[in-house]
Steps between C-alpha positions, in 0.01 A plus 500: 500500500578852369444474125329689225173398667579725788703756302204565272272568789731751657556680172130524424575304181354189341381313805449752779167678500338238278589219745376699794157600355423132445441456870460849653128521431436146616676547828328829561161345444586219742238255620363496854697282731360149542555504871608742773789407720502547882756721673861388459531345850173312463602386148835372628328305774249353260774407254702322769234232502549433131882463530588430863859404425584843357586802711320808351448790737262780390784745424703244301441509125602142423509193724787328676519130442631255764878497529679232283736265677598260221433507122446227242669646188438397140603644165189538284648686206468207260137431591204616297287783621224244573721301737645817659147630567402177672814513717454874580144439624625210708768734634237760596298252702797341667681827578189665643537262800877520507730597208677181398519509116731720292535493123790604279344682205732788409844429360702658779304707755290215654822315595658821628199572724497143626860546614403837657217335697752259646246233581559120515390344171438166333538483127260306281604399151147422397279800584180309431589258781391776741138424399519160663709629786234755600196314371351476846490881538268563202142402431552416133481690168292779351489398128492797261352512150773534236239639261428783740835647604347723770379191682865457599475812717167400646659157581784682674256702715322176586827327576571743779151464639486118480857419590557348153732527195404590152543235233410385155296183474816318395696627798224403745508147365882476483549612860197317637329817620129484586305768312359746749341725231483440124467820306478344155184621333423729791573822313482636147796684344373830638741644752250752631245232581767272651638771734151625581411148616821496709411832665149383584592153625860498628571861610317472834736218604819669380718741688369855458835656583678411174418479132708329232528477124703263278449372151349152478744386230833586345689411188815286527766459232517164328866388510693436179306740278722647224435855388596656167582871500305695235569861588679711761548871555863562576461864620335619822203665327256653748265672257322402186777607264548138383129434446415322176342187371764225537471196281605188691564167329351222715566228243803346691269394780230331292428133549439464869201548731433842349698825508559690823616861461654664807568870566755606765701797615839517326641713782350355815685740726323822411131409469418609147415179306301434180175670413272339242175641353414281200584142395424332163602140423515354151528130414627459142371850438154437641395694809434271804508765775452871505438701825560817692652430836308590812171395328280193512636403157838433663369267768482175301867524415636573848671193637675661802463866590734473806575849634418695181264791515267683261454874475396750235424223252826315518661216701841531659728329754814600688787348690469123532132489383386370162193392305445221253257451205400166368418451132388183322591517129317264259659160449762512222582866548849573369530876559372675812544879544400738777466867439525684835449872564765532778737745668732542800746237625367187349635144509284261293549125500299195386474129557284207381452357853256602769750696720296528823243308700232620745529376860379606842657816641635370832644802683372655824245222543667379826432840653147527360415153645686562826310823570165371367484795260275535199679518162374647178636616166292781346602761241450843661270634230137469391274257685793307651637833631162559662525167674859562607396833650211332671735240654739770610207682663425201720795554727633760741742783398866392478404133433789369286454350149777250428579380153451693178248609238371363174639704215820686420487879506129524581536211742757674722365851490137393495538250774707722734262788414188310602675378815601853588148630450364230721766558770721192447881473454653250259792267546633357174541142617407265220851359500550510879616154602482317827295784662369263764859436610618862491192627685595278790881530506595741779761772463610817674415820315664828617250784551762774490595654163869469415722788607545764232773753448384788283769694315524879500259657254691626194431608147492142372269269310391265775417169356326207672461161341188292569463135399132446435251211527516470879122502539516163326569244769589229244774740366621543863510124531670416165659768281587732784692226678701432185607866443534574867762226532702660215854583617470860376211584730600758761751677277250776411222651717180328381141486616326160489126497497346231715154420631474560879217240506778238470512543876186282492532286188876457496680636809816288434519649151468853633748438784757362263508822292505713809779295666725489195456860381816709478525867598422583131177295485174651605176299509201719414126416482395381156212652317313643664577414867373172649372363172461614140226756454416835335437715806310782323228248410431404866169633629527787745368284789747216431838663415603561859442130568761417239762765598456422869555129425800593283641715772465221757687252277767754399574561860505124568747442220724810536400673174479877453477555119215400265485420132160579355302428185195720447308433176181708508361557150795470276871586560640477857388790725661625817291445813262782566467692824265244652731211427817681589359608837389142575853365437650794686279462806490117521842369389863572589590569139766764434377516141347319207649398166227508237540219250437490126560873473766680293709645779344845472274531798592627848189577711413520865136394534385503859853592605681187377761523220417304185755462223418346164747235383711498184538168320668340201437138407803389297873469580744714693598706199137582424434594865808714511402693187146541617604625840742752350230623267262527798730740694635688201302809607659511844703824545669403825348791700303281736483131603317273257317180615456194274338174611624238262291179452690178437345220302508206748436222245792577272754694705725384787723695739777450242314729255430749778875516579580547126253781473627673814860475375403666173367815671696819533559698819178704461321202642494379860325166564318465832259266669130589494487612860789744453350609165184615670697649792680716248189587295317607813774751574441665169122512567518655846 
């Protein structure tokens, strides 16, 4: 999601360089690979013996599952994460042989894709009945240790290797599942030791052509919790002009299980939520808590950090994220007050009930089990970053990493940074559902780019809109389907980033977008080609592997424009000559849109045009004003080129149409391919 977390990095502000330096030294140090892989063809042949039901040629990044013929469908949205995880690991084992199980998890897109697949289905009102229905196809259960959350991931790796499901002890008993492995008491609560054991004992049996990462647990909202609003910023403040110590009266929520204090973004559409640096809590005037955020003193009071982040000595969250503190005032307390050093767009609420519970994170586990991949969850910094780099060094260049990273700002930039330095591309996939079905569903993908008609070059401001997040295959599966099906799509020329590796992991998804695109819709490769990466960090002897693979998949999927992220040691940087030449020589790209920039850069490294994008994160009026300010210096003597980034999570084609309608006749909106055609004419 584009939010302050990303905006700060591209502006060189609060999060950027600091977040990067947490991992850069670690990745550079890098540990020696644990094992050396054979040549790709030999590796593919060896891997075929591990997963004989999958088709996985040496030049194919992700495997093809058997083709589904009929699907047992169940709605699992009301189930706990524990039950969903058991079912997802069942799904992975069953669908490895032949995809037969499909779950409805998302509110709308899962049903839409099921209709798109057009397969015969049988509906099951009780999802857990599928355990008995497919009991003969699994060996039993790998029981994880609730006291050691990372044992859930080790259990998932084992489940793929031993044809089992993961389960709690209670689930194993309830569903009469023999215990294949019992991990209770096997590990201490030391993630490094747990994952090191997994590398040493399970990695040799796993696929070596894929790595994965998902969190072992998640927090889920407890229904029926009533929140009391304590404070709210009513103006869109994006600086510290409203910073002060706010005194919040928590007395109305006394008398329950404790007091839970929640911080959220008052304006979730522009990514600039609350920042907090210091909290003091007084019970009847006596101090019961006093801490700086982002310090060890804060830790005892954190109940749920969700997607919040810490940087420069303060904690913040944006968009739909939040964090919650838990305080336990002495019995008989009548007055409870919190003094909070806070600024930006805050929304503060409180309750006397525990508002969330911890449960197993269920997503992507069908694909992990189905491919017999190893799964880990390691922060990309310090000793855990060393181990993550070591794991990434165990595989061949262009091996994909599916899932996500532990941590907010530092997690994304650090994780993608380490992967880039080790020669791996990332597919954000921790919410990718039914991957074992979509990797088997066949579809026709057109290899020819759509026909383009480039207008005559005039003294205009040529504007091209790009909807981001397309590197993120779960976005392509869920949010993109929702906004793509908007009735206003096609009214304005728009570029839609998409991952060409969907040709492997979701061909029916890719084909749907290609088949239903209008003449104004252009699919372009999401950052930074075939997978999310920072190309300038790739070693010299590995970069051509990535761009050659990207070029192959772009030609396969009919793409000729690339969106690129390139974080090197702080703010986004344009590709250098080495990187530009590699893209120029090995891909069919007409040009590259550089993300997280400010719309100021136009360069031609290695002969390929690169244009920095311009972005605003709020509403149409805000974008209109920002865009007009951006081009205020244009004198009309020569064409001007502006690549405009569109926030995929909050905008729809309706907002794009509104913005387009608000522009004067200085602007001409074009697709990305025409945009680079016109730009090239000015560069010749």
